[in-house]
N, C-alpha and C positions, 0 to 999 in steps of 0.2 A: 401049460408052461404057468408054474404059481409066481405070483408078482410078491416077494418080500413086503411085510408092513414096513417097513423102513423106507421103501419108494414113496410110499404116502406121506411118511414125516418130512422127508428131503423136499418132497414139493410143496407139502404146508409151508417149510421153514423158508423155502426159496420166494415163496409168493409173499409171505409176511415180511423179511426183508427187503423185497422189490420193493413194495409199497411204503415201507417206513421210508427206504431212501429217497423216494421219489417225493414223500410230502417233506421231509426234511430238505430236500435239494431247494424244494420251492419254498419253503419257509427261511430260510436261509438267503435266498436270492431277493426276496421283500423285505430282507433285514437293512437299513438304513447302515452303511460302512462309518459314518461319522458320529454314530450312538452308540454308548456302551449296550453289549449284548445283554439279552436276559431271557429266563426262562429254558426251556429245554435246549436252546442254542448253545447255552454257556457249557454245559459238559460235552457236548457235542463236539464244539470247536477245540474244546482242551484236549480232547481225546485224540483229535485228527492233528493238533498239531505236535502232542506227544509222541503218535507214532513217526510222522513226518520227519523229527528232528533225530529219533533213532535211527531210522533209515537213513538220512542224509550222513549221519556221522559214522556209518558203517560203509555207504556206498557211494556217497559225494552226492553233490546237491543235482547234477545231471541228470543222472540216473533216479534220485530219488522222489525227481518229478514225476518220472512215468512209471516207478515202482511201487509208491505209495498208495494209490487207487487200489491196487491189487494185495497189498498187505493188511488194509483195513478192512476190506470184503473178507480176507481169510480170518482176522480177528476175530470179528463179528460170527462168520458162521460159524466157526469152531465151537466158540464160547456158547452161542444158542445152543449147538447140536448137543454141548456136553450137558447143559443146564436142562434140556429140555424135559427132561424125566421128571424136573419137580412137579410138572401138569399132567403127570400120570402117561406120558408117551416114551416109548423106545429111542433111546439116543441114537441117532447115525452114526456117531464117531465109536459105537459099540459093536459096528460092523466092518469086520477087517478091508470089505472093496471099498470103502466110504476112506479109511485112513491110508489105503493103501496109493490110491486115486491122488488123495491132496500130497501126500509125500513124494509121487511121482511127478507132478508139479514142479516142486521145489528141486530135484534132482535133475529134472529137464533144464530148468533155470541155470543152475549150476553147470551143466554141460554145456550149454549156450554160451556162458561169461568165459569157459575155459576156452572154449574154440575161438571167440571172439578175438580175447587179450592175449592169449597164448598161441595162437595158430594151430593147425593142423597137425604138422609136423611134431610139434611139442609135446600135444594131446595123445598122439599116437604113441611116441617115445616114453610116455609116462608109463604105458604097461609094460615096459620092459626095462624099468630102475629100479633098484641099480644095477642087477644082472638079468638077463634074459632068462632064465629060469622062474624069475619071480611072476613070469605072467599070470599065471593060475591066479596065484594071491592078489596080483593088483587088478585084476578082473573081479572077483569076489569085492574087494576092497571098493572099488566102483561102484556097486550096488548096494553096499554094505549100511550107508548112510541114508539111504530111501527105506530100506527095510528097518532100519533099527528106530526110524523117526516114525513109520507107520505103527510100529509092534508097540513103541514105548505108549503112542496115544489109544492104541484100541485097549492093549492090555491093562492101563490104567483106569479108562472109562468103565470096561468090562468088569473089572473088578470091584469098581464100585455099585455096580449095577447088581452084582452077585451077592456082595455084602449087604446091601439093601433088602435083597431077598428074603436073607436069612433074618434081619432082623424084623422083618415082618412075620416070618415063621414062629420066631421067638417070642415076638409081643402077642401073637394068636394064641400061643400055647400058655402065656403067662395070664392072659384075659380068661381062657377056659380055665385052667387053675384056680384062679381069683373066684371066676362066677361057681365054681364046683364048692367053694367053701360053704355057699349059701343056697346051694341043693340046686343048681343049674345042671343040666344036663346037656353033652356034645358040645358041638361049636357054637360059640357067643359072637357076638358084635365085638371084634377087635378093638376095644376102648382104651387099650395099652399104647397103642401104635400111635395117636396123635399125642401122648405126653413124651414117650420116648423116641419117636423118629425123627421130629422136626430138627432136633440138633446134629442127629448124624447126617440128614439131609444137607445141612448147611456145611459139613465136611467134604462128603464124598461126593454130593453133586456140585455145591456152590464154589465150595473152596478150592477143591481139587479138580475141577472143572475150568477153573481160574487159571491155577497153577500150570496145568497140562497145556492149554492155549497158549499161555506165556511162554512155555518153552518149545512150543512148536514152530511159533512166528519168529521168535529170537534165532533158534537155529537157522530158519531160512534166511534171516538178515544177515546173520554174521558169518553162515556158510556162502553165501551170495558176493559178501563182502573181502573176502579172504582171497578169492579169485581175480578180484578187481585191482588193477597196480595202482599204486599212490597216485601217481600223475593225474589219474582219470576221476581222482575223487577230489579234486582241486576245484 
């Protein structure tokens, strides 16, 4: 049995994030609540507050207190996974098995919310609405959210990886062409890559990675909020 290289990257990301969270947690615990925060604590607290407020607006304070830690971990994990290719490692989110698992967790929480707040009878009856012959379409629709979220994240990150591979192939050919003008033969050092690639990395890895993280997490929060009654959000 061959282990995919993405597994090692996933383990590495998990270890790095786990250690970072422990260290930041200890640093926050040692911070005097009566003093103005400073250093790395400031952006961390701002990020936590921003995510918490977004979650609370969609699902209510009671559920937000329980859901926010998961959303924070989801935010950080997907963003790091999307952008780790900047360090020469393969992005775990360019592996469909990773994105389908992440979207399955979102889908599972949605089903739990529908059952909890709508009841089992209403949940099952939704499969034959508005008429019974719609059953096959409603079953497909029930899983379409999970598949669309997984494919959107997987497709965009994979596309970015492919585009950057093509860029490096192009810069290698350009480097060979320029070197050939001065008499060099064969493949030479890809000296054009450091000139052209960084700007494209900023878009395909950093910017696109951030946008795809934002989309996935926002959909998770909004879809959950849609299945929670307004009275539960107060």
